[in-house]
C-alpha positions in Angstrom: -0.2 19.8 -11.4 -2.0 19.9 -8.0 -1.6 16.2 -7.6 2.1 16.3 -8.6 2.8 19.2 -6.0 1.2 17.3 -3.3 2.9 14.1 -4.4 6.3 15.8 -4.0 5.0 17.4 -0.7 4.0 13.9 0.7 7.4 12.3 -0.5 9.3 14.8 2.0 7.0 14.3 4.6 7.4 10.7 4.4 11.1 11.2 4.6 10.7 13.5 7.6 8.3 11.4 9.6 10.1 8.0 9.0 13.9 8.8 9.3 13.5 11.6 11.9 10.3 11.2 14.1 9.9 7.2 13.9 13.3 6.3 13.8 14.4 8.9 16.4 17.0 7.7 18.8 17.8 4.4 17.0 19.7 6.4 14.4 21.6 8.2 17.2 25.2 6.8 18.2 24.8 4.3 20.9 27.6 5.9 22.9 25.0 8.6 23.5 23.2 6.0 26.1 20.0 7.3 25.2 17.2 4.7 25.2 17.1 2.7 21.8 20.3 4.2 20.6 21.7 1.7 18.1 23.6 3.8 15.4 26.8 5.3 14.6 28.3 8.5 13.2 27.3 7.6 9.7 23.7 6.8 10.6 23.5 10.1 12.8 24.7 12.0 9.4 22.2 10.3 7.3 19.4 11.2 9.6 20.3 14.8 9.9 20.8 15.1 6.2 17.7 13.6 5.5 15.8 15.9 7.8 17.4 19.0 6.3 16.4 17.7 2.9 12.7 17.0 4.0 12.5 20.3 5.5 13.8 22.3 2.5 11.4 20.3 0.2 8.4 20.9 2.5 8.9 24.6 2.8 9.2 24.8 -1.0 6.3 22.6 -1.7 4.2 24.8 0.7 4.9 27.8 -1.2 4.3 26.0 -4.6 0.8 24.8 -3.3 0.0 28.6 -2.4 1.1 30.1 -5.6 -0.9 27.4 -7.4 -3.9 28.8 -5.8 -3.2 32.3 -6.2 -2.7 31.9 -9.8 -5.8 29.9 -10.3 -8.1 32.3 -8.4 -6.5 35.8 -8.3 -5.1 35.6 -12.3 -7.5 33.1 -13.6 -5.2 30.7 -14.8 -5.9 27.5 -16.1 -4.4 24.1 -14.6 -2.5 23.4 -17.8 -0.9 27.0 -17.9 0.3 26.6 -14.6 1.7 23.1 -15.2 3.5 24.3 -18.2 4.8 27.6 -16.8 5.8 26.9 -13.4 4.9 23.5 -11.9 6.9 21.1 -14.1 10.0 23.5 -14.0 9.7 23.6 -10.2 10.5 20.1 -9.3 14.0 20.0 -10.2 15.3 23.1 -8.5 13.6 22.0 -5.4 15.4 18.7 -5.6 18.7 20.2 -6.1 18.0 23.0 -3.3 17.1 20.2 -0.8 20.3 18.0 -2.0 22.5 21.0 -1.5 21.2 22.1 1.8 21.7 18.8 3.2 24.9 18.0 1.9 26.9 20.9 3.3 26.6 20.3 7.1 27.3 16.5 6.4 30.9 17.5 4.8 31.5 20.0 8.0 30.7 17.2 10.4 27.7 19.3 11.7 25.1 16.9 12.0 25.3 15.4 15.8 23.1 14.2 18.5 20.7 16.8 19.8 18.0 15.7 22.3 17.2 12.1 21.2 17.8 12.7 17.4 20.5 13.8 15.0 20.4 17.2 13.8 22.3 20.4 13.0 24.1 20.8 16.4 27.7 21.0 17.8 29.2 18.2 19.8 28.7 18.3 22.5 25.5 19.9 22.4 26.2 22.7 24.7 29.2 23.9 23.1 29.6 26.5 20.7 27.6 29.9 20.2 24.0 28.5 19.0 20.9 28.6 21.2 21.9 25.8 23.7 25.6 26.8 23.7 27.9 28.1 26.3 30.6 29.6 24.2 33.3 26.7 24.3 34.7 25.1 21.3 32.7 22.1 20.0 34.6 18.9 19.7 32.7 18.2 16.2 30.9 20.4 13.9 31.1 23.9 12.5 29.9 26.4 14.8 29.4 29.2 12.4 27.8 26.8 9.8 25.3 25.7 12.4 24.3 29.3 13.2 23.9 30.2 9.8 21.7 27.7 9.0 19.6 28.0 12.2 19.3 31.4 11.1 18.2 30.4 7.5 15.8 28.0 9.2 14.1 30.4 11.4 14.1 33.0 8.4 12.4 30.6 6.0 9.6 29.4 8.4 8.7 33.1 9.1 8.9 34.0 5.1 7.0 31.0 4.2 4.1 31.7 6.6 4.1 35.3 5.6 3.8 34.2 1.7 1.1 31.8 2.4 -0.7 34.0 4.7 -0.6 36.9 2.0 -1.5 34.5 -0.6 -4.5 33.1 1.2 -5.7 36.6 2.4 -5.8 37.6 -1.4 -7.6 34.4 -2.6 -10.1 35.0 0.5 -10.5 38.7 -0.5 -11.1 37.7 -4.1 -13.6 34.9 -3.4 -15.5 37.0 -1.0 -15.8 39.8 -3.8 -17.0 37.2 -6.5 -19.5 36.4 -4.1 -21.1 39.5 -3.8 -21.3 39.8 -7.9 -22.6 36.1 -8.4 -26.2 37.1 -7.9 -26.7 38.5 -11.5 -24.8 36.1 -13.4 -25.4 32.4 -15.1 -24.6 28.9 -14.1 -20.9 29.2 -15.8 -20.0 32.2 -13.3 -21.4 30.3 -10.5 -19.5 27.0 -11.4 -16.4 29.1 -11.4 -17.2 30.9 -8.2 -17.7 27.1 -6.4 -14.2 26.0 -8.0 -12.6 29.5 -6.5 -14.6 28.8 -2.9 -13.1 25.3 -2.9 -9.6 26.3 -3.6 -9.9 29.3 -0.7 -10.9 26.5 1.6 -8.2 24.3 0.7 -5.6 26.9 0.7 -6.7 28.1 4.1 -6.5 24.3 5.6 -3.2 23.5 3.8 -1.8 27.0 5.7 -3.4 26.1 9.2 -1.7 22.6 8.8 1.8 24.4 8.1 1.2 26.6 10.9 0.1 24.1 13.4 2.9 21.6 12.6 5.9 23.8 12.0 5.2 27.3 13.6 3.7 26.4 16.9 6.4 23.5 17.6 9.2 25.8 16.9 7.8 28.7 19.0 7.1 26.1 21.9 10.8 24.3 21.5 12.9 27.4 21.0 11.5 30.8 22.1 11.6 29.5 25.8 15.0 28.5 25.4 16.1 31.5 23.8 14.8 33.8 26.6 15.9 31.4 29.5 19.4 30.5 28.5 18.5 27.1 27.0 15.9 25.9 29.5 12.6 24.8 27.9 9.3 24.6 29.3 8.2 21.0 29.7 4.4 21.2 29.0 5.2 23.4 25.6 7.7 21.0 24.6 5.6 18.0 24.9 2.7 19.9 22.9 5.5 20.6 20.1 6.7 17.0 20.2 3.0 15.8 19.4 2.1 18.6 16.8 5.3 18.4 14.7 4.8 15.0 13.1 1.3 15.6 12.3 1.7 17.5 9.1 1.3 14.7 6.9 -1.8 13.3 8.6 -3.4 17.0 8.4 -2.5 17.1 4.8 -3.9 13.9 4.1 -7.3 14.7 5.7 -7.2 18.2 3.5 -6.4 16.3 0.1 
């Protein structure tokens, strides 16, 4: 089950890395005048929709990885039990949730050019009531829907981080308690402990990868803008732009 979870995780990361970070401004409408802009409204919508699709999938698979480690270490499940009870049943709902989240803004024409890429934003970018907005009515895009989705996005990131940190803390505490009891047990118990210790290390690294590639970039991108009327801090945004595409690379190293 672990390999299938990571396969789903990686597929979403590939979609995000290629269509959003690699293609970048190439898919934005050429009318923007941005460097490399060769796209149109349809290409812009596809880029934004695939980004939301991948974001949703990545968040769900991050939770599934943490849940797998909790059930293996804390509750002593075997991989086959987790596979039959949870893992095989999880992929379809994750896919459906990702599709549903990505289609709704497309129907509402809410994927528009936003700082070199197409994402959830009104047109023009400075209209509407979102984090950059000046309150003026947008020419394109549903202002209410955009605010709801951004709220869901920030809430989801916080929820995933809290869940994963809580899960890793439980695993860490369990493994440390096992370590204190191992001296009087046989080789089988020591082998089980070694497996739990590997899971603890892997879980901590995956959670760290998510934190570095999601939490820090979002904080560097949007916290300064939120407290300074949409004005970011160049150095922070440069760091965020560097860290955000690296989650797949970090996960590859952990795997």
